[in-house]
Structures are given as structure tokens and as C-alpha cells.
C-alpha positions, 0 to 999 in steps of 0.5 A: 212822239205824238204818233208813237203815243197814239199808236201805243194807245190804239194798239192797247185798245184793240187788245182789250176785248181779246185780253178780257175774253181770254181772262174771262175764259181762264177765270171760268175754267178756274172757278166753274169747271170740274177738274175732269172738264179742265183735264179734258180741255187740257188734253183736247190736244192734237186738234189744238195746233191746227185750230191755233194755226187757223185762228192765228192767220186772222189779221189781229195780234190780239189772238196771240195775246189771248192765246198766251193768257190761256196758256198761262192759265193752263187751258191750251197746250204749248203746241197750240200757243206756238201755232198761234204765234207762228201763224200771227202776222199782225199788221202784214195784211193791211200794209200789203193791201195798202201797198197794192200787193197782189192777192196771190202773194198774200194768200201764199204767205198766209197759207205757208205760215198756217201750214208751218204753224200747224205742223210745228205746233203738233210736233212740239206737243208730240215731242213733249208728250213723247220725251218729257211726258205730258205737261203737268195736269191742271191743278184743281185751282189754277194760280193766276188769281193767287198770283195777281191778288185780284180778290175774285173770291169777293167780286166774281169772275167778271171783275177779276177778268177786268182787273187782270185785263187792265193791269196787263193793258197798262203793262203793254202800253208802257212797254209798247211806248218804249219799243215804239220809240226804239223801233222808230229810231231803228227804222230811221237810222237805216240800220235794218237794211245795213244789217241784212245787206252786210251779214248775209244772214238774212233770216236771222236778221229778220227774225231779230226784228220780228221777235221784238214784241210790238206790232210795229215789228211786222210793219217794218219787216213787211215794208223792208220786203216791199222795198226790196231790202228783204227777200222772201227768206227774210219776210217769212222768218220775220213774220213767223217770229213776230207775235205782236204783243203775244210774248209780252203777255206770256212773260207777264202772266206765265211765272215759269221763266224757263218755259217762256225762254224755251218757247221763245227759243223754239219760236226763233229756231223754227222761224229761221229754219222755215223762213229759209226753206219757204223763201227758197221754195215759194216765189213771191 
């Protein structure tokens, strides 16, 4: 219990600078930028998913959380957010390094995830623009502060960003604590291995584990791969689907539930399909 509590505290502390900087960026955009400048960022477009895929490969789940906050504030596109989510690997890299995995294997995994992230992020933005029209223009005043009742008009953007950060960090801590206990029980029971062996739907089973909004999910997926329970198919599906606490921040900050559910569904489908293809094409 003490270890789970400590891990939850550490995970939240690691996220604090990323959350604060992302909220500060949104606050600045809301209060200082002109509508024209906001629209320029909003339409920055085709390079967004590529940049998101590169940022997501950096071994920090904080980038996924930051991207979710920026998306909720209307700063980045759905495709850019999806790219960051798909590229994010959370704790995969330190676990593999600690277990002595070869550098070639690690590079293959990160490169493959980055390519999938950039391609499908771009396709999502293209599909939205083609079939649905571009996303609604950023309003003159984004509604994050109105939603959070932060009083930034009186205290300024530094205080407002801190206020949002602390509220979100508390939310993440409580959820991470609950999920940490659940993941601990799940791993201890050996149920994960049983599901994969018995179902034959390895990519689906791994994605179910990976989508759990907790950094422990990537640890479990990686450990199952290193122990031989998961093949490359399961590893890619689980890691592509894992966003660390990114999904938690998305559901916490973005009030459009249908949009959140649609993004989660796209993330899961892409992760499973790409996991099957990558696992069969790439020898790890």
C-alpha cells in the first residue's frame, strides 16, 4: 500500500511542470492573443501531428497530459493530440533499459510508434476537415476559466494556471491511487497472462490493459512482453493505446464528452490495427 501511495505521489509530482506550462500557454492564448493569432495556431495544422509524434516519443507521460490540456483549450488539433497519445510510451523505456533490452529493439519500437502517430494524426485531421469541415473556430474567449471558476481576471494568468494545475493534480492523484490498487491486484492475480493466452485476441487484450489511464499500464505491458507473455503484436497494441494520464486530463478538462469518447475509440482502433500489423512486420 505504501509503495502504491508513493508511486501515485511521484507520478503527480512529475506531471506538475508539464501541466502548469500547458495551462499557462492556454491562459496566455486566452487573455493575450488576438483572435487572428489564435486562429493561426489553430490552423497550424499539417505539421501538428508530426510535431506531436516527435514530442510523444520523449519518455515522459507529462507530454500527453499537457497535450490534452492544450486540446481542451482549443490550441492543438485532434490529430495532434492523437499523435501525442499514440507516440507516448510512458515507462516503457526505463523498464526496458533496466531489464537489459537491446538498443536496436528500443529504437524499432519508438520509431514505429512515431510513424504510426504522425500518419494517423494527419489522417484524422484530414478526415475531419474533409468530411466534417474544420473544427469550430477558437472563440474570442476560450471557456476554460469560465468552466473552472478560477478568478483569473482578478489574479492574473500565473495564478490561474497554478489553480488549474493543482485541481487537476489532485484529481489525478485520487484516480491514480484507485487505479494503482486495481493494477496491483490485476498483475498479482496473473489474470493478464490468462486473458492473453486464452483469448487469442492478443492485441485487444493488450489494448485493454494499455488504455487504463495510469503510467503503471505501460509497465505491465512491457513486463509481459519481456517475460514472453505478449508478442510484438501485444506490445505495440498496448503501448500505442497507453497515454499515461493523458486521457484523465482530457476527460477532466474537455467538456465535450462525445468528442472525448470519439477520440478514445479512434485511439483504441488504431492501436489494435497498427499493433497487429507492426507486430507481424517488425522482428523484436
